[in-house]
Every structure is written in structure tokens, then in C-alpha cells.
C-alpha positions in Angstrom: -0.1 -0.2 0.1 2.7 2.2 0.8 3.5 2.4 -3.0 0.3 3.4 -3.8 -0.6 6.8 -2.1 1.3 9.5 -0.9 1.4 11.8 2.1 2.1 15.9 2.2 2.7 17.7 5.5 3.0 21.5 5.1 3.5 23.6 8.6 2.9 27.8 8.6 6.0 27.8 11.0 4.1 30.1 14.0 0.8 30.5 12.7 -1.2 30.1 16.0 -4.5 28.4 15.7 -7.2 31.7 16.8 -5.6 33.3 13.5 -7.1 30.7 11.2 -10.0 33.5 10.5 -11.8 34.5 7.4 -10.5 38.1 7.4 -6.3 37.0 7.7 -6.3 33.5 6.1 -9.3 33.3 4.3 -8.4 29.9 2.2 -7.2 28.2 5.1 -10.3 28.9 6.5 -12.0 27.7 3.3 -10.4 24.6 3.6 -11.0 23.8 6.8 -14.3 23.4 6.5 -13.7 20.6 3.4 -10.7 18.7 6.0 -11.0 17.2 9.3 -9.9 20.0 12.0 -8.4 19.3 14.9 -10.2 21.5 17.7 -7.7 20.5 20.1 -4.0 20.4 18.9 -1.8 21.1 20.9 2.2 22.0 20.6 5.0 20.1 22.7 7.0 21.8 25.4 8.7 23.5 25.2 6.7 25.1 22.0 9.7 25.7 19.7 10.1 25.4 16.2 13.7 23.0 16.7 12.0 20.6 18.9 8.4 20.8 17.3 10.3 19.2 13.9 11.6 16.5 15.7 8.7 15.5 17.8 6.5 15.6 14.5 9.8 13.8 12.0 9.7 10.6 14.7 6.0 10.9 16.3 8.1 11.1 19.8 8.0 13.7 22.5 11.6 15.0 23.3 11.6 12.0 26.4 11.9 9.6 23.5 13.9 11.4 20.8 16.3 13.2 23.1 16.2 16.8 21.4 15.6 19.0 24.1 14.6 22.2 22.2 16.3 25.4 20.5 19.1 25.6 22.5 20.3 22.1 24.8 22.9 21.6 26.5 25.6 19.0 26.2 28.7 17.4 28.2 31.8 18.2 26.5 35.0 17.5 28.2 33.4 17.1 31.6 31.2 20.6 31.5 27.8 21.4 30.4 27.7 23.6 26.9 24.3 24.9 26.0 24.5 25.4 21.7 22.5 26.5 19.3 20.1 23.4 17.7 19.7 26.2 15.0 23.1 26.1 13.6 24.2 24.0 10.9 26.8 22.0 12.4 24.6 21.1 16.1 24.6 18.1 14.6 28.1 17.6 14.6 28.6 18.4 18.7 25.8 16.4 19.2 26.9 13.3 18.1 30.3 14.1 19.5 28.8 14.6 23.0 25.7 11.6 23.0 26.8 9.2 20.0 24.4 10.2 17.7 21.5 12.6 16.5 17.9 11.5 17.2 16.7 8.6 19.3 14.7 7.0 18.0 13.7 6.3 13.7 11.9 9.5 11.9 9.5 9.6 9.2 12.4 9.9 6.7 14.0 6.3 8.3 10.7 4.3 7.7 9.7 5.6 4.2 13.3 4.9 2.7 12.4 1.7 1.0 8.7 2.7 0.6 8.2 5.9 -1.5 11.3 7.8 0.1 10.9 11.4 1.5 11.8 14.9 0.6 11.4 18.1 2.7 11.9 21.1 1.9 12.1 23.9 4.4 12.7 27.9 5.0 12.8 28.1 8.9 16.6 27.4 10.6 19.0 25.0 9.4 18.9 23.0 13.1 14.7 22.8 12.3 15.4 21.6 8.8 17.7 18.9 9.1 16.4 17.2 12.6 13.4 16.2 10.1 16.1 13.6 8.7 18.9 13.6 11.0 20.5 10.1 9.4 20.0 11.1 5.7 17.4 8.7 5.1 15.8 10.9 2.5 16.4 14.7 1.0 16.2 17.5 2.9 16.3 21.1 0.9 17.7 24.5 2.9 19.2 27.3 2.4 22.3 26.5 4.3 22.9 23.4 1.9 21.2 20.5 1.0 21.6 16.7 1.3 20.7 13.2 -0.3 20.1 9.8 0.9 23.5 8.8 2.8 24.5 12.5 3.9 25.5 13.3 0.3 25.9 17.3 -0.3 23.8 19.1 -2.7 23.3 22.8 -3.9 21.3 25.0 -1.4 18.1 25.8 -1.9 18.3 29.1 -3.0 15.9 30.9 -1.4 15.7 34.0 0.8 14.5 33.3 4.6 11.2 35.7 4.4 7.7 35.3 3.0 9.1 36.2 -1.0 11.8 32.9 0.0 8.4 30.7 0.9 7.2 31.5 -1.9 9.9 31.0 -4.1 10.1 27.5 -2.1 6.5 26.7 -2.8 6.7 26.8 -5.9 9.2 24.1 -7.1 8.3 22.4 -4.5 5.0 22.2 -6.1 6.9 21.1 -9.4 9.7 19.5 -8.2 8.4 17.9 -5.5 5.0 16.8 -5.7 4.5 16.4 -9.9 7.9 15.3 -10.7 9.8 13.6 -7.6 6.6 12.1 -6.0 7.9 10.5 -2.6 5.9 8.7 -0.5 6.0 11.8 2.4 6.9 14.9 0.9 7.2 17.8 3.8 7.3 21.8 3.5 8.1 24.0 6.1 7.7 27.6 5.5 8.8 30.4 8.0 6.2 33.0 8.1 4.4 34.1 10.4 7.1 33.0 12.6 10.4 34.5 11.1 8.3 38.1 11.0 6.6 37.8 14.4 10.1 38.0 16.2 10.3 41.2 15.0 7.0 42.8 15.0 4.0 43.0 17.3 1.2 40.7 16.9 -2.1 41.8 15.0 0.3 44.5 13.4 -0.3 45.5 9.6 3.3 43.6 9.0 1.7 40.4 10.7 -2.0 40.3 8.9 0.4 40.5 6.0 2.5 37.5 5.9 -0.8 35.6 7.2 -2.0 36.3 3.5 1.7 35.1 2.3 1.3 32.1 4.0 -2.2 31.4 3.0 -1.2 32.2 -0.5 1.6 29.2 -0.1 -1.1 26.5 1.4 -3.7 27.2 -1.9 -1.3 26.6 -4.3 -0.6 23.5 -2.3 -3.5 22.0 -2.4 -4.5 23.5 -6.0 -1.6 20.8 -6.8 -2.4 18.3 -4.9 -5.8 18.6 -6.4 -4.8 18.2 -9.7 -3.1 15.4 -8.7 -5.9 13.4 -7.0 -8.1 14.9 -10.6 -5.7 12.5 -12.3 -6.5 9.6 -9.9 -3.2 9.7 -7.1 -4.4 9.1 -3.4 -3.0 11.8 -1.0 -3.5 12.7 2.5 -2.7 16.7 2.4 -1.7 17.7 6.4 -1.7 21.4 6.9 -0.7 22.6 10.8 1.8 24.5 12.6 4.0 24.1 15.3 3.5 26.5 17.6 2.1 29.7 18.6 3.0 33.7 19.4 2.9 36.0 22.4 4.1 39.3 23.0 7.5 39.8 24.8 6.8 42.3 27.9 10.3 42.1 29.8 13.4 40.0 30.2 15.4 38.8 32.6 19.2 36.7 32.5 18.5 33.5 34.0 21.9 33.1 34.3 22.7 36.4 36.1 19.7 36.2 38.7 21.3 32.7 39.6 24.8 33.7 40.1 23.5 36.4 42.4 22.3 33.7 44.6 25.9 32.3 45.2 25.7 29.5 41.7 28.2 31.7 39.9 30.9 29.4 40.0 29.0 26.1 39.2 27.5 28.4 36.4 31.6 29.1 35.5 32.9 25.6 35.8 30.0 24.4 33.8 28.1 22.7 36.7 25.2 24.4 36.2 23.7 26.1 32.9 21.0 27.6 31.3 19.2 26.7 28.1 17.1 30.1 27.2 13.8 28.8 25.2 12.2 31.7 24.8 9.4 32.0 27.2 10.6 29.0 28.5 14.0 28.1 30.0 16.0 24.4 30.8 17.9 24.3 33.6 20.8 21.5 33.3 23.1 20.8 36.1 25.9 18.1 36.8 26.0 15.6 40.0 27.7 18.4 41.0 25.7 20.9 40.6 22.6 19.7 40.6 21.9 20.4 44.8 22.6 23.5 44.8 20.3 24.4 41.6 17.3 22.4 43.4 18.1 24.7 46.0 16.5 28.2 44.8 14.0 26.0 42.7 11.3 27.6 45.2 13.0 30.9 44.9 12.3 31.0 41.1 8.9 30.0 41.9 8.2 33.2 43.6 9.5 35.4 41.1 7.7 37.9 39.3 9.4 36.5 35.9 8.5 32.5 36.3 4.8 31.3 35.7 6.0 27.8 37.1 8.6 25.4 37.7 8.6 22.1 37.0 10.9 19.1 38.1 10.3 16.0 38.6 7.1 14.3 38.1 5.7 17.5 36.4 8.6 17.4 33.6 7.6 14.2 32.9 3.9 14.5 32.5 4.7 17.2 29.7 6.4 14.3 28.0 10.1 15.9 28.8 12.7 14.1 30.5 16.0 14.0 30.0 19.7 13.7 31.3 21.2 16.4 33.1 18.1 18.7 33.2 17.3 19.3 36.3 13.8 21.8 36.3 12.0 23.9 32.8 10.9 27.0 34.0 7.9 28.7 31.8 8.2 32.4 32.2 5.9 34.8 34.0 2.7 36.1 32.3 0.6 39.1 32.4 -3.5 39.2 30.5 -2.3 43.0 30.1 -3.4 43.5 25.7 -0.6 44.9 23.0 -1.5 47.8 21.4 -3.5 46.1 18.8 -5.7 44.0 21.3 -3.7 40.9 21.3 -3.7 40.0 25.1 -0.8 38.3 27.3 2.1 39.2 28.0 5.4 37.1 28.6 8.7 37.4 30.4 11.4 35.9 28.3 14.7 34.1 29.0 17.5 36.6 27.4 19.6 34.1 25.0 22.6 36.8 25.0 20.8 39.4 22.3 19.0 42.2 22.4 15.2 41.3 23.3 12.3 42.9 21.0 9.6 43.8 23.6 6.7 44.2 22.2 7.2 41.6 19.3 6.7 38.0 19.1 7.9 34.9 21.3 7.1 31.6 22.1 9.1 28.3 23.9 6.5 28.0 26.9 3.2 26.8 28.1 1.5 29.9 27.8 -2.4 29.5 26.0 -1.7 30.8 23.0 1.9 29.5 22.1 0.8 25.8 22.6 -2.4 26.5 20.4 -0.9 25.3 17.2 -3.7 24.4 14.1 -3.9 21.4 11.9 -6.0 20.1 9.5 -6.1 17.1 7.6 -7.6 16.9 4.2 -8.3 13.8 2.2 -11.5 14.1 0.1 -13.5 12.4 2.4 -12.8 13.6 6.3 -14.6 16.4 7.4 -15.7 18.2 10.9 -14.2 19.0 13.9 -12.3 16.7 15.9 -13.1 17.5 19.7 -10.4 14.9 21.1 -6.7 16.6 22.0 -4.5 16.0 19.0 -0.3 16.8 19.1 2.6 17.3 16.5 3.4 14.0 17.3 0.2 12.3 16.0 1.2 13.5 12.6 3.9 11.1 12.0 1.9 8.1 12.9 -1.0 9.5 10.5 1.1 9.1 7.7 1.9 6.0 8.7 -1.3 4.1 8.9 -2.5 5.9 5.5 0.7 4.2 3.9 0.0 0.7 5.4 3.2 1.3 7.4 3.8 -0.3 10.7 3.0 1.9 13.8 5.4 0.8 16.8 7.7 3.1 18.0 5.4 6.6 18.0 4.2 8.6 21.4 1.7 9.7 19.5 -1.6 8.1 17.6 -3.2 8.2 14.2 -5.6 10.3 13.6 -9.5 9.1 13.1 -9.7 9.5 9.3 -12.9 8.5 6.9 
């Protein structure tokens, strides 16, 4: 069956569920009525793109696939070093520190001998490469592309903006959907997320990139319908990885910890902070663990923290990892921004200027954890009221293709 069917997943990075409206995304709103709409779709934690990419690709939560977030602590030469997962060379550092990359198979590996996998991505290199970190399929990106086996091919050659998204969409429809015809095809556009990190939610610039994303979805759907008219059976999934909230203030958590007596541990790499936007992961070695846990209650009382997750609370969010002692969900207030969008969040500083008033994500806030997902197969429609998650995408594709379902944290969606 895997050879007679195809699956396509299109991710609109950062497009929160509540922005799918007739006035902002008219085509998505129309497609929603002709698809199975996941009305309680949720993000993973942290609600950031790179861990979301790994969760979508594997159908597993971070506890299983092993990628922690947009920034991740690695044990290098006896100390914790926090690295940017988005960097093109992060996988090299991860392999040196851990012996590998993802701990479970990606969908690319699952279909390597059953029709193949191709992804076009216009987000960060790390988010693109963790769709298929071990090179079972084809990954196309601005920073460089890879064929099966890791052979380097030419860069995607698009700009990192809405114009690049549109150029990529046109190539994806022609080169992948019409010509290559893999069993599984992914396309991941950078907007509205890329723009929202620099503009306020609800602003004219935000509304404009929503329309641009909507145009990309319409073009992919038009191509899929053309192929369906020729007799092909294609499962089309359209969704996002997270939403956005407004930055109200920021805090350097490392400086805060240093002021409470942990500077020597931070300098020695026995304690480290990996900011995730509106959340943070706190790492510690055995030498630093007790001291870090000793300030957890004080963090909980701080105005910049909404919650601190440790032990069972961390595991309940599907997140456990060696070295991660706690996770902080940054504080939130209900105050609206100048465009009437409610909610202002604290952000964990990451060593660069913080654009107060612009969009951010990464934590457990009500908007950043509400991505959207619709499944269009020509038969299924209505609203699915049961909770769904990013980890349900890979098993839904696998069942549609007639592939084994073992090894997923998620479950296939109930299609007609």
C-alpha cells in the first residue's frame, strides 16, 4: 500500500490556531470546512520550532527522541555547554557528545524503502536537518541540502522571508509533488514566525505575512487537487508547530542564579541555562544539582516565573532528559498589546537584544501552545474534539501508507 499512496505535510511556522480566520487566512478558513479540523491541537514542550520538528518527524516527545529545544546543553569535556540547535553544525557537536542524534526513527527512515522522503524547509538549518538528521531522504535548505547517505547537494537558493517561502512553494509543487513524487513530502515555510519575532501580534506586518502563508497553502492544495484528479490518492496535512505571545519583559536567568551564589558552578559548567524564549531548561551535573534545586522555590516566587517543572511535573509534559534538572515557564500577564492581542510574557535572555512588544514562544502559555492542524483527504471533515498533538502527525501518515505503527508516542488521527 505504501507505493500506491502519498502523504504531504505543510507547516506554517508560528501560525497559531486562533489566527485561522476568514479575514486573515481566507483559504485556510475555506480548507478547514473541507477537512478534518483538530479543534484541540496542542504543541509540545518547549513550544519551539526545532524540538517541534523532531517531534513531528518521529511522532515522539523529547523524552523519547532526545532533542531538548531550540538551545540544548551537551556534556563536553566534563562540563555542560549550551549550543544553538539551529546552527548548521549542531548535529556534529551532538554526535560527539552523545554518540548520535535522534534516539528513535524519523518518518524519513520509515519510508526510506517505501517510496522515499523529501523535505523543503525555509526555517533554521537545525529545524530543517532534524526532520531527517541521519540522511535517509532528501533535505533542501538555504544553508545546504543533503541527499540520502549524506551527500551534499546545492543550497535551496531562496530568501529567508515570505518571498522565499513563495519561491520555495512553487519549486516544491513542481519538483516534489509533480515530478519526484515521494511517498512523504514535507514543506516548512518560515512565516509568520520569522516576521513575528520582529513585529507585534496583530500588526499590519503580521496580517500581511498571514496572507502570504495562506497563498502558499492554496498553491500546494491546488497542486494536490490536480494530482487527485489524475487518480492519485494523497493525504494532505496542513498545520503549524506553535503560536506566539507578546514579549513584555526579559530576565537573564544566569545572572539571577549567579547573584544567589551559583556563579562558580555556572563558570565551571556544572549549572547551565538553555533559554527557549518564554521558557528555559536548567541543566546541572551531579556536582551542581543540589545547589540548583535549592533555589527552585525562590524561582517559583519570582515575578518572571509562572511555574517551575521538576521530576514528575517535567515528565508529565513529556519531557525528561539526562542533565535537565528543571524547566521554567516564564511569567505571563493578561494585558493586551497595542493591537488588542492579550497576554504579555517574560522572556529568558539569550545573549542578544530582546525585541520588547514583538512575538515569542517556547513556554506553556495559552496562545503559544495552540498550533493548528487540518487533515484533507477528500473524505474526512468536521471538528475533532479529542486532544491531538504534533506527535500524532507521523503515525497518521504511517497508517495511511500502510506502515507499522510501533514506536510512536502519538496515535493516528481517525480518518473516514
